[in-house]
C-alpha positions as CSV (number, residue, x, y, z in Angstrom):
1,M,-14.6,-31.0,-6.7
2,I,-13.9,-27.3,-6.0
3,P,-16.0,-25.8,-3.1
4,L,-18.6,-23.2,-4.0
5,N,-16.7,-20.8,-1.7
6,D,-13.3,-21.5,-3.2
7,R,-11.5,-17.9,-3.4
8,G,-10.0,-18.8,-6.7
9,L,-13.5,-19.4,-8.1
10,L,-15.0,-16.4,-6.7
11,L,-12.2,-13.7,-6.4
12,G,-9.5,-15.0,-8.8
13,D,-7.4,-15.3,-5.7
14,G,-4.5,-17.6,-6.8
15,L,-1.9,-18.4,-9.2
16,F,-1.2,-20.6,-12.2
17,E,1.6,-21.9,-14.3
18,T,1.4,-23.4,-17.8
19,L,4.2,-26.0,-18.5
20,L,5.1,-27.8,-21.7
21,A,5.5,-31.5,-21.6
22,L,7.3,-33.3,-24.7
23,D,6.4,-37.0,-24.9
24,G,5.6,-37.1,-21.2
25,Q,8.5,-35.1,-19.9
26,V,7.7,-31.8,-18.4
27,R,10.2,-29.1,-19.2
28,H,11.5,-26.5,-16.9
29,V,9.6,-27.6,-13.8
30,E,11.7,-26.2,-11.2
31,A,11.8,-22.7,-12.8
32,H,8.0,-22.8,-13.0
33,L,7.6,-23.9,-9.3
34,D,10.0,-21.1,-8.2
35,R,8.0,-18.6,-10.1
36,M,4.7,-19.9,-8.3
37,A,6.5,-19.9,-5.0
38,A,7.6,-16.3,-5.5
39,G,4.1,-15.4,-6.4
40,C,2.8,-17.0,-3.1
41,I,5.1,-14.6,-1.2
42,A,3.9,-11.6,-3.3
43,L,0.4,-12.3,-2.6
44,G,0.8,-13.1,1.0
45,L,-0.1,-16.8,0.8
46,P,1.3,-19.8,2.5
47,A,4.6,-21.2,1.1
48,L,4.0,-23.4,-1.9
49,D,4.0,-27.1,-1.2
50,R,6.6,-27.9,-3.7
51,D,6.7,-31.7,-3.2
52,L,2.7,-31.9,-3.9
53,A,3.0,-29.4,-6.7
54,L,5.9,-31.4,-8.4
55,G,4.1,-34.8,-8.0
56,L,0.9,-33.3,-9.6
57,V,2.8,-31.7,-12.5
58,L,4.8,-35.0,-13.3
59,A,1.8,-37.0,-13.0
60,A,-0.6,-35.0,-15.3
61,P,0.6,-36.2,-18.7
62,G,0.1,-39.7,-17.8
63,E,-3.1,-39.3,-16.1
64,A,-4.6,-37.7,-19.3
65,G,-3.1,-40.1,-21.6
66,L,-0.9,-37.5,-23.2
67,T,2.5,-39.2,-23.2
68,A,3.3,-38.8,-26.8
69,G,3.8,-35.5,-28.7
70,R,3.2,-32.0,-27.1
71,A,1.0,-31.4,-24.1
72,A,0.2,-28.5,-21.8
73,V,0.2,-29.0,-18.2
74,R,-1.8,-26.4,-15.9
75,L,-0.8,-26.1,-12.3
76,T,-3.4,-24.1,-10.4
77,L,-3.3,-22.9,-6.9
78,T,-6.2,-21.3,-5.2
79,A,-6.3,-19.5,-1.9
80,G,-8.8,-22.1,-0.8
81,S,-12.1,-21.7,0.9
82,G,-13.1,-18.6,2.9
83,G,-16.1,-16.9,4.2
84,R,-18.0,-14.3,2.2
85,G,-16.1,-11.1,1.3
86,L,-12.6,-10.1,0.6
87,D,-10.8,-10.9,3.6
88,R,-9.0,-14.3,3.8
89,P,-9.1,-16.5,6.6
90,E,-6.2,-16.2,9.2
91,A,-4.6,-19.4,7.9
92,P,-5.7,-20.1,4.2
93,A,-5.7,-23.8,3.2
94,C,-4.6,-23.5,-0.3
95,V,-5.7,-25.8,-2.9
96,L,-3.3,-27.2,-5.7
97,L,-4.5,-29.1,-8.8
98,A,-2.9,-30.0,-12.2
99,S,-4.6,-30.8,-15.5
100,C,-3.2,-31.7,-18.9
101,A,-4.4,-31.0,-22.6
102,P,-2.9,-31.1,-26.2
103,A,-0.5,-28.2,-26.7
104,P,-0.5,-25.7,-29.6
105,P,2.2,-26.2,-32.2
106,A,5.5,-24.4,-31.6
107,G,6.4,-21.4,-33.7
108,A,3.3,-20.9,-35.7
109,P,3.3,-17.3,-37.3
110,A,0.7,-14.9,-35.8
111,R,-1.4,-11.9,-37.0
112,A,-2.0,-9.5,-34.3
113,V,-3.9,-6.2,-33.5
114,V,-3.1,-3.6,-30.8
115,A,-6.1,-4.1,-28.4
116,S,-8.0,-1.4,-26.7
117,V,-7.8,-3.2,-23.5
118,R,-5.0,-1.9,-21.3
119,R,-2.5,-3.4,-19.0
120,N,-2.5,-2.0,-15.4
121,E,1.1,-1.5,-14.8
122,G,0.3,-0.2,-11.3
123,S,-1.2,-3.6,-10.4
124,P,1.0,-6.1,-8.6
125,A,-1.2,-8.7,-10.6
126,S,0.2,-7.4,-14.0
127,R,3.6,-9.1,-13.1
128,L,2.1,-12.4,-11.7
129,K,0.3,-15.5,-13.3
130,T,-2.8,-14.7,-11.2
131,L,-6.1,-16.4,-11.9
132,S,-7.5,-12.9,-12.5
133,Y,-7.0,-13.0,-16.3
134,L,-10.2,-11.2,-17.6
135,D,-8.3,-8.4,-19.3
136,N,-6.3,-11.1,-21.3
137,V,-9.5,-12.8,-22.2
138,L,-11.1,-9.6,-23.4
139,A,-7.9,-8.6,-25.4
140,R,-7.8,-11.9,-27.1
141,R,-11.5,-11.7,-27.9
142,E,-11.1,-8.4,-29.5
143,A,-8.2,-9.8,-31.6
144,R,-10.3,-12.8,-32.8
145,A,-13.1,-10.4,-33.7
146,A,-10.7,-8.6,-35.9
147,G,-9.6,-11.6,-37.6
148,A,-6.3,-11.8,-35.8
149,D,-4.5,-14.6,-33.7
150,E,-3.2,-12.5,-30.9
151,A,-3.6,-9.0,-29.1
152,L,-0.9,-6.8,-28.3
153,M,-1.6,-4.8,-25.1
154,L,-0.4,-1.2,-24.0
155,N,-0.2,-0.1,-20.5
156,N,-1.9,2.9,-19.1
157,Q,1.0,5.1,-20.2
158,G,0.6,3.9,-23.8
159,H,3.7,1.8,-23.7
160,L,3.9,-1.7,-25.1
161,A,3.4,-4.3,-22.4
162,C,2.8,-7.8,-23.8
163,A,0.6,-10.1,-25.7
164,S,-2.6,-11.6,-24.3
165,A,-0.6,-14.9,-23.7
166,G,3.1,-14.2,-24.1
167,N,5.9,-11.7,-23.9
168,L,6.9,-9.3,-27.0
169,F,10.2,-8.7,-28.6
170,W,11.6,-7.1,-31.8
171,L,14.8,-7.0,-33.5
172,E,16.3,-4.0,-35.3
173,G,19.9,-4.5,-36.5
174,E,21.9,-6.2,-33.7
175,T,19.4,-4.8,-31.1
176,L,16.9,-7.2,-29.3
177,S,14.1,-5.1,-27.5
178,T,11.4,-6.0,-25.2
179,P,9.2,-4.0,-22.8
180,A,10.6,-3.5,-19.4
181,L,8.9,-5.4,-16.5
182,D,7.6,-2.0,-14.9
183,C,5.5,-1.7,-18.0
184,G,3.3,-4.3,-16.5
185,V,5.0,-7.2,-17.8
186,L,5.1,-10.9,-16.5
187,A,8.8,-12.1,-16.3
188,G,8.2,-15.1,-18.8
189,L,10.5,-17.9,-18.4
190,A,11.1,-18.1,-22.1
191,R,11.6,-14.3,-22.1
192,G,14.2,-14.8,-19.5
193,R,16.3,-17.5,-21.4
194,I,16.1,-15.4,-24.6
195,L,17.5,-12.3,-22.7
196,A,20.2,-14.6,-21.2
197,A,21.1,-16.0,-24.7
198,A,21.2,-12.5,-26.5
199,E,24.8,-11.7,-26.0
200,G,26.0,-15.1,-27.2
201,L,24.0,-14.6,-30.5
202,G,25.8,-11.1,-31.1
203,L,22.6,-9.1,-30.0
204,E,22.4,-6.3,-27.5
205,A,19.3,-6.9,-25.4
206,R,17.3,-3.9,-24.3
207,E,14.3,-3.5,-21.9
208,V,12.4,-0.5,-23.0
209,R,9.4,1.8,-22.4
210,V,8.1,2.6,-26.0
211,G,4.8,2.7,-28.0
212,P,3.8,0.5,-30.8
213,E,5.4,2.8,-33.2
214,A,8.5,1.4,-32.2
215,L,7.7,-2.0,-33.6
216,A,9.8,-2.5,-36.8
217,G,11.8,-5.2,-38.3
218,A,11.2,-8.8,-36.9
219,V,8.6,-9.1,-34.1
220,F,7.8,-12.1,-32.2
221,L,6.1,-13.4,-29.1
222,T,7.3,-16.0,-26.6
223,N,5.8,-18.3,-24.0
224,S,6.5,-21.6,-22.5
225,L,4.3,-23.5,-24.8
226,T,4.7,-21.9,-28.2
227,G,8.4,-20.9,-27.8
228,V,9.2,-18.2,-30.3
229,R,6.2,-17.2,-32.5
230,P,6.9,-14.7,-35.4
231,L,4.4,-12.0,-35.7
232,V,3.9,-11.5,-39.5
233,R,1.1,-8.9,-39.5
234,L,0.0,-6.1,-37.1
235,D,-3.0,-4.0,-37.5
236,G,-3.1,-4.9,-41.2
237,R,0.6,-3.9,-41.9
238,D,3.1,-6.8,-43.0
239,L,6.1,-7.1,-40.7
240,G,9.6,-8.2,-41.6
241,E,11.3,-11.6,-41.1
242,D,14.7,-12.5,-39.6
243,P,16.6,-15.8,-40.1
244,R,17.9,-15.3,-36.5
245,L,14.5,-16.1,-34.9
246,A,15.6,-19.8,-35.4
247,A,18.5,-19.5,-33.1
248,L,16.3,-17.5,-30.7
249,A,13.8,-20.4,-30.7
250,V,16.4,-22.8,-29.6
251,A,17.3,-20.3,-26.7
252,A,13.7,-20.0,-25.8
253,G,13.3,-23.9,-25.6
């Protein structure tokens, strides 16, 4: 049970990670825990209890009866209980919990719109997986209302930032582009693996600050659950395809 005064529930004060499990085996666990630990430092929370977090994550698929096929493990950390108001207790007692649910298919093509909801690049939360995800919820709601699967989000400067649930890339010739982190972008783990693999695939990787008019050629989204997801349509406009996405999908895994 989550107490009624839990700061994650009342204020969105906390972090989460979503991990892919394949046949009960959770992928890239240490990288996800590294990112949550770094998030705790950035938010001024106590150090992550890695042993407890690891145990919860590894046990989650079995406890949910999802040890065959694809599953999504969610690890949630809240700042724990506190009094009324914004100030945390002097020594927050963080709460860790994990759950597991069936995961969406990998690589499913997506249609997107550019959402009116903006990413606040000036907020530290824009570069962390915090429990405050309302902007992403509203952007996705806008996309669904427009008959699309995903929303692309711009920041307050009008620069491309991300999708509501993933990082954004596009291919032009031998160049692989993605929004820079200071555009209000989460340093996605699949994003990092793709950038690391680019040179070996003959691609020049660039982190850029550009508007949506830059999107040409093959556009795709990445996150830890769906891997590389081709974007086939944006604001009613058909986008290109590229056979190199298959190799990028392997790199993202």
